[in-house]
TIVO-930484 format. One record per residue: x, y, z of N, C-alpha, C in turn; residue in three letters. Coordinates in steps of 0.05 Angstrom, whole numbers, plus 5000, padded with zeros to 4 digits. Each point is the difference from the previous one (the first is absolute). Layout:
<atoms>
+------+------+------+-------+-------+-------+------+------+------+---------+
| n_px | n_py | n_pz | ca_px | ca_py | ca_pz | c_px | c_py | c_pz | residuo |
+------+------+------+-------+-------+-------+------+------+------+---------+
|    X |    Y |    Z |     X |     Y |     Z |    X |    Y |    Z |     ALA |
...
+------+------+------+-------+-------+-------+------+------+------+---------+
</atoms>
This chain:
<atoms>
+------+------+------+-------+-------+-------+------+------+------+---------+
| n_px | n_py | n_pz | ca_px | ca_py | ca_pz | c_px | c_py | c_pz | residuo |
+------+------+------+-------+-------+-------+------+------+------+---------+
| 9344 | 8645 | 4506 |  4989 |  5005 |  4980 | 5009 | 4988 | 4973 |     UNK |
| 5029 | 4998 | 4999 |  5012 |  4987 |  4980 | 4990 | 4972 | 4998 |     UNK |
| 5006 | 4986 | 5013 |  4989 |  4974 |  5009 | 4969 | 4989 | 4996 |     UNK |
| 4987 | 5019 | 5005 |  4969 |  4992 |  4990 | 5003 | 5007 | 4975 |     UNK |
| 5004 | 5022 | 4987 |  5000 |  5004 |  4972 | 5010 | 4980 | 4985 |     UNK |
| 5024 | 4986 | 5007 |  5008 |  4974 |  4987 | 4987 | 4988 | 5004 |     UNK |
| 4981 | 4988 | 5025 |  4983 |  4972 |  4996 | 4979 | 5004 | 4981 |     UNK |
| 4989 | 5031 | 5004 |  4974 |  5000 |  4976 | 5011 | 5000 | 4976 |     UNK |
| 5031 | 5010 | 4992 |  4997 |  5000 |  4971 | 5003 | 4961 | 4986 |     UNK |
| 5012 | 4990 | 5020 |  5003 |  4972 |  4995 | 4963 | 4994 | 4996 |     UNK |
| 4995 | 4996 | 5022 |  4967 |  4992 |  4994 | 4981 | 5009 | 4993 |     UNK |
| 5002 | 5026 | 4998 |  4977 |  5009 |  4976 | 5012 | 5022 | 4990 |     UNK |
| 5013 | 5005 | 4971 |  5002 |  5025 |  4992 | 4976 | 5025 | 4994 |     UNK |
| 4976 | 4987 | 4990 |  4981 |  5008 |  4993 | 4982 | 5016 | 5014 |     UNK |
| 4999 | 4985 | 5023 |  4980 |  5012 |  5025 | 5000 | 5030 | 5005 |     UNK |
| 4979 | 5008 | 5002 |  4996 |  5029 |  5003 | 4998 | 5006 | 5039 |     UNK |
| 5021 | 5008 | 5009 |  4994 |  5002 |  5028 | 4984 | 5022 | 5004 |     UNK |
| 4996 | 5023 | 4986 |  4988 |  5018 |  5012 | 4995 | 5023 | 4967 |     UNK |
| 4975 | 5005 | 5001 |  4989 |  5017 |  4980 | 4986 | 5026 | 5010 |     UNK |
| 5003 | 5023 | 4989 |  4987 |  5031 |  5014 | 5007 | 5024 | 4985 |     UNK |
| 4986 | 5008 | 5008 |  4998 |  5038 |  4983 | 5025 | 5012 | 5025 |     UNK |
| 5022 | 5010 | 4978 |  5023 |  5022 |  5010 | 4982 | 5025 | 4989 |     UNK |
| 5023 | 5024 | 5013 |  4996 |  5022 |  4981 | 5027 | 5010 | 4994 |     UNK |
| 5007 | 5004 | 4980 |  5030 |  5019 |  4999 | 5000 | 5029 | 4998 |     UNK |
| 5016 | 5016 | 5008 |  5003 |  5035 |  4988 | 5018 | 4990 | 4974 |     UNK |
| 4983 | 5021 | 4982 |  5028 |  5010 |  4979 | 5022 | 5014 | 5002 |     UNK |
| 5009 | 5008 | 4992 |  5027 |  5015 |  4994 | 4997 | 5034 | 4988 |     UNK |
| 5001 | 5017 | 4994 |  5006 |  5021 |  4990 | 4973 | 5021 | 5015 |     UNK |
| 4992 | 5015 | 4985 |  4992 |  5030 |  5018 | 4972 | 4981 | 5005 |     UNK |
| 4987 | 4989 | 4988 |  4964 |  4995 |  5009 | 5010 | 4985 | 5019 |     UNK |
| 5018 | 4975 | 5005 |  5002 |  4983 |  5021 | 4967 | 4975 | 5001 |     UNK |
| 4987 | 5003 | 4980 |  4971 |  4987 |  4999 | 5014 | 4969 | 5017 |     UNK |
| 4968 | 4996 | 5010 |  5003 |  4979 |  5016 | 4977 | 4975 | 4981 |     UNK |
| 5015 | 4977 | 4992 |  4986 |  4975 |  4990 | 4994 | 4984 | 5016 |     UNK |
| 4985 | 4978 | 4985 |  4994 |  4979 |  5020 | 5015 | 4973 | 4980 |     UNK |
| 5007 | 4978 | 5009 |  5013 |  4984 |  4985 | 4990 | 4969 | 5014 |     UNK |
| 4989 | 4980 | 4991 |  5004 |  4972 |  5010 | 5028 | 4982 | 4998 |     UNK |
| 5007 | 4997 | 5027 |  5021 |  4988 |  5009 | 4994 | 4969 | 5004 |     UNK |
| 5015 | 4971 | 4986 |  4999 |  4983 |  5008 | 5027 | 4999 | 5004 |     UNK |
| 5002 | 4982 | 5030 |  5029 |  4988 |  5007 | 4999 | 4973 | 5003 |     UNK |
| 5017 | 4983 | 4985 |  5005 |  4980 |  5002 | 5030 | 4998 | 5016 |     UNK |
| 5007 | 4961 | 5002 |  5026 |  4996 |  5017 | 5029 | 5017 | 4983 |     UNK |
| 4991 | 5006 | 4971 |  5028 |  5008 |  4992 | 4999 | 5029 | 4990 |     UNK |
| 4968 | 5017 | 4998 |  5001 |  5020 |  4984 | 4983 | 5017 | 5012 |     UNK |
| 5003 | 5022 | 5001 |  4976 |  5024 |  4995 | 4988 | 5002 | 4982 |     UNK |
| 4977 | 5011 | 4991 |  4991 |  5009 |  4968 | 4973 | 5012 | 4998 |     UNK |
| 4998 | 5029 | 4992 |  4979 |  5016 |  5000 | 4991 | 5007 | 4973 |     UNK |
| 4974 | 5004 | 5005 |  4979 |  4999 |  4971 | 4983 | 5030 | 5004 |     UNK |
| 4998 | 5008 | 4981 |  4977 |  5019 |  5006 | 4973 | 4994 | 5013 |     UNK |
| 4993 | 4982 | 4995 |  4971 |  4979 |  5010 | 5004 | 4983 | 4993 |     UNK |
| 4987 | 4974 | 5019 |  4990 |  4975 |  5001 | 4984 | 4993 | 4969 |     UNK |
| 4992 | 5006 | 4985 |  4998 |  4994 |  4978 | 5015 | 5003 | 4985 |     UNK |
| 5024 | 5016 | 5004 |  5026 |  4994 |  4987 | 5007 | 4982 | 4997 |     UNK |
| 5010 | 4998 | 5033 |  5013 |  4962 |  5014 | 4990 | 4979 | 4984 |     UNK |
| 4971 | 4996 | 5003 |  4981 |  4980 |  4995 | 5000 | 5003 | 4967 |     UNK |
| 5012 | 5013 | 4984 |  4998 |  5001 |  4973 | 5028 | 4980 | 4987 |     UNK |
| 5021 | 5003 | 5024 |  5030 |  4989 |  4993 | 5012 | 5024 | 4986 |     UNK |
| 4991 | 5016 | 5000 |  5025 |  5032 |  5004 | 5018 | 4995 | 5006 |     UNK |
| 5014 | 5014 | 4984 |  5033 |  5001 |  5010 | 5000 | 5026 | 5026 |     UNK |
| 5011 | 5000 | 5024 |  5006 |  5011 |  5021 | 5010 | 5025 | 4995 |     UNK |
| 4989 | 5020 | 5007 |  5020 |  5027 |  5007 | 5014 | 5001 | 5004 |     UNK |
| 5016 | 4975 | 5031 |  5021 |  5010 |  5008 | 5005 | 4969 | 5018 |     UNK |
| 5024 | 4996 | 5007 |  5002 |  4968 |  5007 | 5025 | 5013 | 5020 |     UNK |
| 4998 | 4992 | 5023 |  5034 |  4993 |  5026 | 5000 | 4979 | 5000 |     UNK |
| 5019 | 4988 | 5004 |  5009 |  4977 |  5012 | 5002 | 4998 | 5037 |     UNK |
| 4984 | 4980 | 5009 |  5004 |  5006 |  5015 | 5027 | 4986 | 5024 |     UNK |
| 5010 | 4997 | 4982 |  5033 |  4995 |  5011 | 5013 | 5020 | 5002 |     UNK |
| 4991 | 5021 | 4986 |  5013 |  5029 |  4992 | 4991 | 5013 | 5022 |     UNK |
| 4979 | 4997 | 5016 |  4987 |  5021 |  5015 | 5020 | 4995 | 5028 |     UNK |
| 5010 | 5023 | 5014 |  5020 |  4999 |  5018 | 4986 | 5016 | 5029 |     UNK |
| 4975 | 5015 | 4995 |  4993 |  5012 |  5016 | 4972 | 5006 | 4996 |     UNK |
| 4985 | 5008 | 5015 |  4969 |  5009 |  4996 | 4984 | 5014 | 5027 |     UNK |
| 4984 | 5024 | 4994 |  4997 |  5009 |  5012 | 4969 | 5015 | 4997 |     UNK |
| 4986 | 5005 | 5018 |  4977 |  5009 |  5001 | 4994 | 5022 | 4996 |     UNK |
| 4988 | 5030 | 4981 |  4992 |  5019 |  4999 | 4977 | 5009 | 5005 |     UNK |
| 4991 | 5023 | 5004 |  4976 |  5016 |  5008 | 4997 | 5017 | 4977 |     UNK |
| 4974 | 4996 | 4985 |  5002 |  5018 |  4976 | 4991 | 5031 | 5009 |     UNK |
| 5004 | 5019 | 4989 |  4992 |  5027 |  5013 | 4977 | 5006 | 4981 |     UNK |
+------+------+------+-------+-------+-------+------+------+------+---------+
</atoms>
């Protein structure tokens, strides 16, 4: 994984590897479920409220550097 990520960073840092909608569950009493538009590049995951927000060049709601990810798991929404 680290070798592939290093190669991608060297070859094309801005290339979008994947983009799709994801769901997140909020904290607190309501635990509201919200949809976010996720963009994955060789360096980071970023997310936005909508495709239009992403395409307008708005600042991402959040960013996670790929090098900081040590474990991923799939969960089922209830």
